[in-house]
Structures are given as C-alpha cells and as structure tokens.
N, C-alpha and C positions, 0 to 999 in steps of 0.2 A: 578081568572077573575078577578080585579078590579071592584070597583062598578063605580056604573056612572058616580059622581064628580072627582076620579079620574079619571076616562079614560078620561075626558076631559083637566084636570092638566094635566097627564104625558106625552101625546110627547112632548110639549114643552119645560116641565123640561130634558127632555132629549134631547131633540133636543139641548137645552138652555147648556147641562153638555157634547155633543159630540161637539156641538160647541169653547165653551172653552178647550177642549184637543186639538184640531185639529186648532187652536192659538197661540199654543206655538207654530208647526212645527218651528223650526228657529233660534228664538228669541235668543238671547249671552244673557248668565246671566250677562252681564257685562253693558247689555243696559236694562235686566227688568226694572228697578227703574229709566230712566232714561227721561226727555223730551227730544224732537224731539228739533236741534237747530233753535233757533229762532221760532217757536213751545209750547204754552201755552195747552199741552191735557193732559187730564187721561193718567200716564204709566200702564201699565201691571200689576205690582208691587201693586200700588193702587186699580184698577180696579177690579181683580181675589183676593185681603184681603178684600178688598170690600163688596165682591159678597160671602165672605167665609165667612162672619160674619151672614148674617139674614137664614140659613138654617135648626139651634140652634132657631132663636125666632121663626120661622114655628112649631117648630118639640115644642117648649109651645103651640101656638095657635092649635096645632091638639091634643093635650092631653097628648106626647110621652118627657115628659124632662127628661125620665130618660135615652134617645140616644143625649143629647145635652153632646159636647166638644167643653164650647169655648176657643181659643188658648189667653193664657194669652198674654197681649201688643194689641192685635188687634184692642179691640174697641178703642181707643185712639186715635190709627191710620188712621182705616180704617170706623170711622163707619159716618152715614150719616153725609155729612156738611162738614166733614175735609179735609182742604187741601192736596191736592196732589202735592209733593214736589220732585223737581231735587237730585237726591242723586248718585253725580259720585261718592261720595266717601264712597255708600254701608253700610254707620251706619246711616241711619235713616229706612231705612223696611227688614224685616228678610229677608233670602237668600230666591231666586228666587222656590229653590226644594220643604223650609217651606212653602213660602205660595202656591204652585201649589197644592202639597200634600192636604192641608187642605182643599183647595178648592172642590176638587177630592171627597177626604171623605166624607163632609160634602154633597154635591150633592148625593152622591150613597146613602147615609144616610137619607137624605130627600125624597128621590122619592122611598125609599125600603118603606118609613113608611107611604108616604101617599096611592102608591099603599093595603096596609090595614089598611087603614078609612074607620071609616063609613061615608055614607053620610051625616048623622044627627049630626054629626062633623062640615063635609064642613057648614052646614045651620046656623047655631049658628055666632047671632052677632061679627064685627070683632071688638076684645078689643080694637083696634090701636084710637086714637082720636081723632089723626089726621090724621087716610086716614080712615077711619070708614063715610066718606058720600061718597066718589068713591067709595070706597069698604066697601059694607054696609056686609057681610059675610066672613066669614074664607074661607069660598073657596072661593070666588073673591078678596081674601087679597093675598092668597097662590096661584092662578092663575097668578096675578099679579106678585107676586115675582121671581117666575121661568120662567117665559115666556119675559115679554113686558121689565122687569127692569134687568132683565141679556140682556136679547139681547140689549137693550139701550145702558149698557156699556159693551159689547162685541163689538157692533160694532164699539166702541171708539178706543177700542184694533184695530182690522181691518183697520181704520184707523192710528194711531200709523205706524200698521205693513207700512203701506206702503208710510209714511212716514220716516219712518228709509230705508226706499231702497228693506222690503222684498218680496212684492208686496204678491198674495193672499196667502189666506192658501189652499185654497181650491180647 
C-alpha cells in the first residue's frame, strides 16, 4: 500500500502515463517530428522527449539516483526552453520508438519508485531554486511534474493530433 503522499501523486502519474500511451494511437513515424502545415506547435517527438528527461531528475530528488537512466543526447534536444523544430528529413530527433519507449520506461520506473518512497522524503524542501517558491517540497514538485506538467504537454499532443487529422485518441 503506498504511503499517504504517494497515494496522492500516483493516480495523476498513472493517468499521465496512460494518456501518453493512448495519444500515440495512429501516429505515423514520418509525422512524429513534424509541425502541422501552417501551425507552430510542439510535436510529439519534442513532447515525449521532453517528458522523458524529468523522471530521472525526480528519481534524484527522492533519493533514488541509482535508478536513473538518462538517454545520451536527449538533454540538449528536449530540456526546458529548447526549441521544437520541424524535422521533415528525420535527422534532428531520434526515432519515434526510441523516444516513446524511453518515455514509457522512465515513467514506469519513477511511478514504481514513488510508491516505495517514505512520506518524510516528500516533505523535504524542494532543491530546485527555480521552482521552490511555487512548489516548496519535493512532494509538491514531483506531484506537479507527473500531473500538471505532463498533462499540459500531452494536451499539446492531443491538439497536434486534431490538426493532423487523427482525431481523438480516447
């Protein structure tokens, strides 16, 4: 049975992970890193790559750095404030399977780790200087990253799907 804080974080984290998987339905590999014609929006390659780098950061925050598996080359492409570039030739971003499998695996790893983390860890001060004013504890930060942050970006993929003519994934 998860501890109290984990029981608050895990439903949103699992929902984010499930939505991330559902939104891939019908996405063609050749479109995965493309901007829709005439629309500048984040495409799935950038979104999934971006979301895949943060579980390792959170694993460090909760004292489980041994579980981190950063993917070489992802940070410069997908870190906060990086530009989402149209990639018609498929030479900027890694392959769809590479990005999405890393996202799923990292989400699964951080979700499992959170379920095994004591409340005292989540009560510690947030070590992120840039975010501690808004999210003062590790628990608040992790909850934001796995809930609101994921859902905001996955919403971009949902909109991208509609623009690309794929319709709802639900």
